[in-house]
C-alpha positions in Angstrom: -97.0 57.6 90.6 -98.3 54.1 91.0 -95.7 51.3 91.5 -93.9 50.2 88.3 -93.3 46.4 88.3 -90.0 44.8 87.2 -91.7 42.7 84.4 -92.7 46.0 82.7 -89.3 47.4 83.1 -87.8 44.3 81.5 -90.2 44.6 78.6 -89.4 48.2 78.1 -85.7 47.4 77.8 -86.5 44.7 75.3 -88.5 47.2 73.3 -85.5 49.5 73.2 -83.3 46.6 72.0 -85.8 45.2 69.4 -87.5 48.3 68.1 -90.7 46.5 67.5 -93.5 45.4 69.9 -94.1 42.3 67.8 -90.5 41.2 68.1 -90.6 41.7 71.9 -93.8 39.7 72.2 -92.1 36.8 70.3 -88.9 37.1 72.3 -90.5 37.2 75.7 -93.3 34.7 74.8 -96.1 37.1 75.6 -99.1 38.2 73.6 -98.6 41.3 71.5 -101.7 42.8 73.0 -100.4 42.3 76.5 -97.1 44.0 75.6 -99.0 47.0 74.1 -101.3 47.2 77.2 -98.4 47.2 79.7 -96.7 50.1 77.8 -100.0 52.0 77.5 -100.7 51.5 81.3 -97.1 52.6 82.0 -97.5 55.8 80.0 -100.8 56.5 81.8 -99.1 56.1 85.2 -96.2 58.3 84.3 -98.3 60.9 82.4 -96.0 61.1 79.4 -95.6 59.3 76.1 -92.7 56.9 76.2 -92.7 55.7 72.6 -93.0 57.2 69.1 -95.1 54.6 67.2 -93.9 54.5 63.6 -94.9 52.3 60.7 -91.6 50.5 60.9 -91.6 50.1 64.6 -91.1 52.2 67.7 -88.6 54.8 69.0 -88.1 56.1 72.5 -89.2 59.6 73.4 -87.0 61.8 75.7 -89.2 60.5 78.6 -88.6 57.0 77.3 -84.8 57.5 77.3 -85.0 58.8 80.9 -87.0 55.7 81.9 -84.6 53.4 80.1 -81.7 54.8 82.1 -83.5 54.1 85.4 -84.7 50.7 84.3 -81.1 49.6 83.6 -80.0 50.9 87.0 -82.9 49.3 88.9 -82.5 45.9 87.3 -78.7 46.0 87.8 -79.3 46.8 91.4 -81.7 43.8 91.7 -79.0 41.5 90.2 -76.4 42.8 92.7 -78.9 42.4 95.5 -79.4 38.7 94.6 -75.6 38.2 94.3 -74.9 39.8 97.6 -77.6 37.9 99.4 -76.6 34.6 97.9 -73.1 35.1 99.4 -74.7 34.9 102.9 -76.0 31.5 102.1 -72.4 30.5 101.1 -71.0 31.5 104.5 -70.4 35.2 104.1 -71.4 36.9 107.4 -70.8 40.6 106.6 -70.0 43.0 103.8 -67.9 46.2 104.0 -67.6 48.8 101.4 -64.4 50.9 101.2 -63.3 53.6 98.8 -59.7 54.8 98.9 -57.3 57.0 96.9 -54.6 55.6 94.7 -51.8 56.0 97.3 -53.7 53.9 99.9 -54.7 51.2 97.3 -51.1 50.8 96.0 -49.0 51.3 99.1 -50.9 50.1 102.2 -54.3 48.4 101.7 -53.1 45.2 100.0 -51.3 44.1 103.1 -53.7 45.6 105.6 -56.8 44.0 104.0 -55.0 40.7 103.7 -54.4 40.7 107.5 -58.1 41.6 108.1 -59.3 38.9 105.7 -57.3 36.3 107.6 -58.8 37.4 110.9 -62.4 37.7 109.5 -62.6 35.3 106.5 -66.4 35.5 106.4 -66.5 39.3 105.8 -66.6 40.4 102.2 -64.6 43.5 101.3 -65.7 45.7 98.3 -62.8 48.1 97.5 -63.0 50.8 94.9 -60.2 53.2 93.9 -61.2 56.8 93.6 -59.7 60.3 93.9 -59.8 61.8 97.4 -62.7 64.2 96.7 -64.8 61.4 95.3 -64.0 59.2 98.3 -65.3 61.9 100.6 -68.5 62.4 98.5 -69.1 58.6 98.5 -68.9 58.4 102.3 -71.0 61.5 102.8 -73.7 60.2 100.4 -73.7 56.7 101.9 -72.2 55.0 98.9 -69.4 53.5 100.9 -68.9 52.7 104.6 -65.3 53.7 104.9 -63.2 56.2 103.0 -59.4 56.7 102.9 -58.1 59.9 101.5 -55.3 62.6 101.8 -55.5 64.6 105.0 -55.1 68.0 103.4 -58.5 67.6 101.6 -61.5 69.1 103.4 -63.3 66.1 105.0 -66.6 67.9 104.8 -67.9 67.1 108.3 -66.8 63.4 108.3 -65.4 61.7 111.4 -61.7 61.2 110.6 -58.9 59.2 112.2 -55.2 58.7 111.3 -54.3 55.9 108.9 -50.8 56.0 107.4 -48.1 58.4 106.4 -45.9 58.7 103.3 -43.5 61.2 101.9 -43.7 63.0 98.6 -40.5 62.8 96.5 -39.3 64.4 93.3 -38.9 61.7 90.6 -36.3 62.3 87.9 -34.4 60.2 85.4 -31.1 59.0 86.8 -29.2 61.2 84.3 -31.2 64.4 85.1 -29.3 67.5 86.3 -31.0 67.2 89.7 -30.4 63.5 90.1 -27.4 63.9 92.4 -29.3 66.0 94.9 -29.8 64.2 98.3 -32.9 66.5 99.0 -34.5 69.5 97.4 -37.2 72.1 98.1 -40.2 72.2 95.8 -39.4 75.9 94.9 -36.0 74.9 93.5 -37.6 72.4 91.1 -40.7 74.4 90.3 -39.2 75.9 87.0 -38.9 72.4 85.5 -41.4 70.8 83.1 -43.7 68.5 85.1 -45.7 65.3 84.4 -48.7 65.1 86.7 -52.1 63.7 87.4 -55.5 64.9 86.2 -56.5 68.3 87.6 -59.1 67.2 90.2 -56.8 64.8 92.1 -55.8 65.8 95.6 -52.1 65.6 94.8 -52.4 67.8 91.8 -54.5 70.3 93.7 -51.8 70.3 96.4 -49.0 71.0 93.9 -51.0 73.8 92.3 -51.5 75.4 95.7 -47.8 75.1 96.7 -46.7 76.5 93.3 -49.0 79.6 93.8 -47.5 80.1 97.3 -44.0 79.9 95.8 -45.0 82.7 93.4 -44.5 80.5 90.4 -46.6 78.9 87.6 -46.6 75.1 87.5 -45.3 74.1 84.1 -47.5 71.0 83.6 -46.4 69.4 80.3 -48.5 66.2 80.4 -51.3 65.0 82.7 -52.0 61.3 83.0 -54.3 59.1 85.1 -51.9 57.0 87.2 -48.6 57.0 89.1 -47.2 54.3 86.8 -47.9 56.5 83.7 -46.1 59.4 85.4 -43.1 57.3 86.0 -43.0 56.1 82.4 -43.3 59.6 81.1 -40.5 60.7 83.3 -38.4 57.8 82.1 -38.8 58.9 78.5 -37.8 62.5 79.3 -41.2 64.2 79.1 -40.7 66.0 82.5 -40.2 65.3 86.2 -42.9 64.3 88.7 -43.8 64.4 92.4 -45.2 61.2 93.8 -45.6 59.4 97.2 -42.5 57.3 97.7 -44.2 54.2 98.9 -46.1 53.8 95.6 -43.2 53.8 93.2 -40.4 51.4 94.6 -40.8 49.0 91.6 -40.8 51.8 89.0 -37.6 53.4 90.4 -35.5 50.3 89.7 -37.2 49.1 86.6 -37.2 52.5 84.8 -33.9 53.9 85.9 -35.4 56.7 88.0 -34.1 58.6 91.0 -36.3 59.8 94.0 -35.2 62.9 95.8 -36.9 63.7 99.1 -38.7 67.0 99.2 -37.6 69.3 102.1 -41.0 71.0 102.4 -43.1 70.3 105.5 -46.2 69.6 103.3 -44.3 66.8 101.6 -44.9 64.7 104.7 -48.3 63.5 103.6 -50.8 61.8 105.8 -53.7 59.5 104.8 -56.8 59.4 107.0 -59.9 57.2 107.4 -63.2 59.0 107.0 -66.6 57.8 108.1 -70.1 59.3 108.8 -70.2 58.0 112.4 -68.3 55.2 114.0 -71.2 54.4 116.4 -73.6 54.0 113.5 -71.3 51.7 111.4 -72.4 48.0 110.9 -70.3 45.7 113.0 -68.1 44.4 110.1 -67.3 48.0 109.1 -66.4 48.8 112.7 -64.1 45.9 112.8 -62.3 47.0 109.7 -62.0 50.6 110.9 -60.6 49.3 114.1 -58.1 47.2 112.3 -57.0 49.9 109.9 -56.7 52.5 112.7 -55.0 50.1 115.0 -57.7 50.2 117.6 -57.7 46.4 118.1 
């Protein structure tokens, strides 16, 4: 396929928005014949009809809808490219992409990234919160430079190094029958109704695995999308939860909850840093990995 220029892609998006070639010609200040020729040439290059031409205007064919999706993505990427490059003219000397799971984003990264930003103020950090499996996929596919995820998730060939540790605790209302326990095994609590995260999160997968090993069925009453939502559901008596202790200090006091340490060895949870190859990382990413893994 011959090269498709950006002007034609912009015109195609305008056609989708306006529904008439004449309206696009007026909006973009270009002759109607020129708009029609660009679309005809584009259809010839692709080898497929992109528009249904009706008496009242035009509609996108299935191929047209596919092109529209890519056109939006391409033009959005161009905008982000310009934005990123403009930052270098404003003094930015590097850019690091990092994807991390919720535990890392809540409990550890705010302080760690703040320290890094003070040492390297001219390096821009792009942080996105994802579940552990998505973090690993993003690193493997080159969508991020650095990933932070739970150590029990298969790293799928990535280089890994230790980051931080936390402990899973049972979270109950302070008037719950288990609230006076100083510690508890997961098996002892497994017959309770639970509030948990969505099924594909690393924490939820871990709990499902441990429930099966204990010979029980996990009684999952409600599944939500955040640690905060779990705490609020527990507060209102919808069940009990298991969460990383470092992520819920505020909720414990504000919502009248009690955290009970789990006695199980797997409750000592570790977070790791995952990368494709340390040697191949750009220098700013190496500096951040070194800071996070305490290599500096």
